[in-house]
C-alpha positions, 0 to 999 in steps of 0.5 A: 702510154709512155714507153715502159722500157728503154735500153741504156748502155749501162744495162748491157753490163747486166744483159750481155753476161746473161746472154753469154751464160745462156749461150753456154747452157746445153739447152738449145732453146736457151741458146736460141733465145740468147742468139735472138737477143744478141741479134736485136742488140746488133741491129739496134738503130740507136748509135750509142747502144750499137757502139756500146754493144760492140765494145762490150762484145769484146769485153765479155768475150762473146765472140769466142762463145759464138764460135763455141756454139758453132761446134754443136753442129746443130743447124738452127744454132749455126744459122743464128750464130753466123748471123750474129757474126755477120752483123758484128763484122760490119763495124770497125770495132770488131777488127780493132782487137784480135777478135776478128782474127780469132773468129776467122781462125775458129771458123776455118778450124770448124770448116776443116773439121766438117770437111774431114767428117761430112759428105761435102756434096751436100753440106749447108753448114760448110757453105754457111761457114765459108760465107761467114769467113768471106763476109768478115774479110770483105767487110774488113776490105770495105773498112780499110782494114789490112787482111793481116790483122783479120786472119793468117793468110797461110791458114787460108791458103792451106785450107783452100789447098786441102779443100781442092783435093775433095769433091766439092759442090759448085756452091762450095767451090764458088764460096771458096773462090770468093774468099780467095779473091778477097785475100789475093788483093792483099798478098804480095810475093817478095821474089824469094821462092819458099814454101809459102810462096809455092803454096800461094802459086799452087792454090792460084793454079788449082783454083783457076783450073777448077773454074775452067773445068766448070765453065767448059763442062757446065756452060749450059747451066746459067748459075754455074757458068755465070759464077765461074766466068766471074770467079775466073776473071777475078782470079786471073786479074789478081794472080797475074800480079805474081808473074815475073814480067820478064818471062815468056813461056810457050803454051800449046795451041790447045791451051793445055796447062802444065802443073808446075809450081812456079811463076812461069807455070802460073803465067802460062796458065793465065795466058791459056785461060784468057786466050782459050776460055775467057775470050770465047765464053765471056760474051755468051754468059748473061751477067747482071749489073753488079757481076757485069761490072766486076767481071769486065773490070777484072778482065780488062785489068788482066789484059792490061797486066798481060800487055805489060809483060815483056814478050808475052805475045801481045800481038797474038792476044790483040789478033785473038781479041779482034778475031772474036769481035771485041773491037765492037764489043768493047765499044758497046760496053763503053756506051752502056757503062758511060759516065757522061755529065749532063749540064744544068744549063742544057736541062733548063733549055730542055724545060723551056722548049716544052710547049703543051705541058698537059701532053708531056709523056711520063717517059719524058717527064720522069727522067727530066725531073730527076736529072734536073733535081740532081743537077740543081743540087750539084750546081754551085749557084743555080739561081744565077742563070736568068732562065732558072726561075721559068724552068722550075715554074714549067717543071712544077706546072707539068708535074701538077698536070701529071700523075705524080706517082708515075713521074716520081723516082724514089731517090733522096736527091729528088726529095732533097730538091723538092724540099730545098728549091724555094720555087717549088710550090708547097702543094707539090712539096707535100705530095712528093713527101707523100710519095717518099713516105709510101715508098719508104714505109715512113722511114725518114732516117736518110732525110735527117742527114740533109740540111733541111730538118725544119722543112722535113718536120714542117711537111710531116706535120702538115700531112698529119694535119691535112693529109688526104690519105689515112695510111700516109698520115700514119706514116707521117707520125712514124717519121715525126717519131724518128725526127724526135730521136735526134732532138728538137722535141720541144719545138715539135711539142709546141707545134703539135699542141697548138695544132690540137684545138683545130684538129679536135674541133674538126672531129668529123668521121673522115678526120679520125685518123688525123685526130689519132695522129695528133693525139699520139704525138701530143700525149708523148710530148710536153709543150713549153707553154699552153695558152689559157684558151688552148687549154679550155678549148681542148678540155671542152672538146675532149670531154664531148668526144669521150662522152660520145656514144659507140666510140671506138675503144682504141680511139677512146684510149687516146682521148682519155689519155690526152685529157689526163695529159692536158690535166697534168699540163694545166697544173704543172708549174712551168705553164704557170710560170709562162703565164706569169710573164704575161703582163696583162694577167693578174695573180688571182686570174693566173691561179684560177686559170691554172685549175680551170681544167681540173674544175671542168673535169671535177664537175663533169659527172658523166665524165667521172662516171665513165672513168669509174666504169672503165677503172673498175672493168677488167675488159681493157687493162690499159683503159683501166690503168689510164682511168685510175691514174686520171681519177687519182690525179683529180682526187689528189689535186682537188683535195690539195687546192680545195676545188669545189664539186657539186655532184660527186661520184660514189665508190663502194667498198665492194668496188674496191675489193673487185679492183684489187682482184684486177690489180692482182692479175694485171701488171699494167693496172697494179701501180695505178690501182694502188695509187687510186686506192691510196688517194681515195682512202687518204683524201676522203673528205666532203666535197670531193669529186670521187668519194667512198660510200659512207660507212657507219660506225654502228650500222655496218653490216656483216658483208661490209665488214668482211669486205674491208677485212678482205681488202686488207688481206688482199693488199698483203697478197698483192705485196707478196707478188709486187715489185719494190716500187709497187710495194711502196704504195702497198705500205701506204694503202695498208696504213690508209686502211688502218687510219680509215677504220680507226675513224669510221669502223673502229670495231674492226681495228682489233682484227686488223691489228692482230691478223697474222699477215701483219706479222709475216709482212713485217718480219719478212721485210725486217729480215731483208733490212729493206730501207723504206720510209713508207714501210716504216710509216706503216709499221709505226702506224700499226704498232700505235693502233695495236697498242690501243686496240690489242694490248691484252696479249701476254708476252712469252717467258723464258719457259715458253716452248715457242715465241708468239708471232708478236714477240718474234716481230718485236725481236726482228724490229729491235734488230731492225732498229740497230740496222737503222742506227748503223746506217745513220738513219737517225730520224727513222731509228727514232720513230721506230724506237719510239713506237716500240718503246710502248710495249713492255717486252721491248728492251734495247740497251744498245740504241742511242738516238741523238746523244751519248748521255742517257739523260738526253735520250730520256728527256727527248723520249718523254717529250716525244711521248707527250706530244704524240699522245696529245696529238692523236687520241686521248685513248692512247693515254688509257692504254700505256703505262700510266704510272711511268708517264704521270711520274714524269709529266712535271719534268716534261712541263719544265 
């Protein structure tokens, strides 16, 4: 079934205020629900939606509301609110106004409040707040946003200064140091000593001392020592910039630091830390790749700045480094972090010297394949090398002989090479795509940025048609859906629909997943052209597969849905137009071809019976909805174009009543069930593929009469529970029941026309001033039949205590006529006015339908009366005011 809901940017104007309102409620459940909705929006994969979300977050001031939620200090709310802030901080729009600054300021105030009122030794809320502040500052740095636009630097340093006076856990101290390291990269001192400058220098001193204490006292704890050495190196590298390069101060041999608040003190501190803490410890701390690069980069940067300072004991530093083995250590680091380039030509030579391609080991072939792929893509003209073709051929053969999964490196450049290199065989290309789909779980978003979209789609479609692994076939379908999001849907639709006949004809048990995959895609795509042969083959094969015994329910859903989509496609105008352009076909043939599929379905009794069984079953609501839609389409177009049917399928009244019970319970079945009922009652002609069991005028038993009345009442119940679009079909069904009984079961008409449900419905809708052509059609139909079959009620007079339901209905409809007139709905106003005018109690002197002259209104009214009653039934003439009509017949004739 097609997507039932797709978020659009304009929906956000309604959704975000509602989310904000829920966030402001005191109930934690409502707030959590709103936060989850907000996270889903912020994680949206659709760029347009994501961009609109960030714009409207600012417009509706939701960031401030998130900060207010944090003040509740309830753990689940804090976690979710901070996740939303983290997602928002990844995008530039978050920083383009004062939103980011307000968020950081609020987070700092909350952190300060928690620090003043909570036991900080174990405080997860404070840790999360600090991590959130760091994320905002770090993301601003990545996006090139000046930190001055994100926060007040003095506020950051004041907070860190206050925090340093408290007994904090390692986790909190490391979180604070991470914030400080980001801020320090943006801080510059103007050289004039003032309170702000002394605050910054003092914070740097205290923070360095804090990391030094952790490293020296807890060096055996890996977590503490690792984070302390990394933080210490980064702090020294950032702080050394503030030291005057012309000063030299004495530091004792033990490395004691004097707590002075100036640049000289900071220089002494950094010198002592580097000489007596970092140099002895850094080699002994285990670092992962990310921390290793950050730590050594900061360490070397700090050493460079120290060497630039005049008379800063550079010789002592050099001797100390050499004495601790850093000459060899730096050489080893250089080898580990090397960025040497490998030439494309050298890789070609390496491939050409391969001899026994079957015995190449995986450790040799895996890096060789990856390096060759990367070098090929970066080379300006790889095919200019005369040996290039032979090298690719050898590489391809070696991979064919190897276990590809062991040699595969999950990197986009490897797949890009396989897609782009023309010398790569199709078989290898498809196998590499298999590997990518398996490793990425069907995510091809990175591939859509490459310059080979058509090749990617081709590979995915081939895998869907011929793939050997069922799991990979499903992943390929996922990839195709991603590809459709960026366009080319028409091209994909044409390919998939042309694949459909061959895939259906290969319907063996081991091909079920391939058939499902193609059915899923083709049922959601509309092709630009379908040949006659394709439609016939697909229709015959689908009928055969649907009628197979013991078929899987989910598979049957796909088959029936595809059969319906094919029926719609075969009758659509664009297919006829495409065939019209083919010179070898005549007009008559085209018309017959257009309805070939419809004729096949209409004359396949077993198919119709199966659709009927599914339609009236409440076991599978989706299958029931598809079957009802299918049958309604057949009824509509068969009647419209007079398609012959040999053996119809019969529906009984009790089946329709049972269907309405299903419709009332199931939202997915409701619109299709009502549409089926409308088509069945309004097109109940001889020769139809689906017919209603004949109801005799005189022979109708009591149960059948009761069933028809129940159907009419059930429609009123469904109307009260349905949405506007479904109500439109209900109005049509109500009118259809009245017309049906007028022809088939006239004895019921009095009961149907006078049931209290009619009054309730009409009064309710008239009061709401709801505009609907179908509602108006039902009202005029009901009034017409009520005049014929129930014109014996006495209108209430001025002395009546209560108005009758009918009088109240007439009064509301009179006001509704005025409403239609005010909306310039002249045609609707005329129709309703005409229907009301047959009742004696109706008076409306304010309504003028088409002219300003009373004579014109009267003439038009009389003409309409004569035509209306002549057309519908001679019974009408017996029920209206004969004297009034007879006295004016001569005028009408003129």
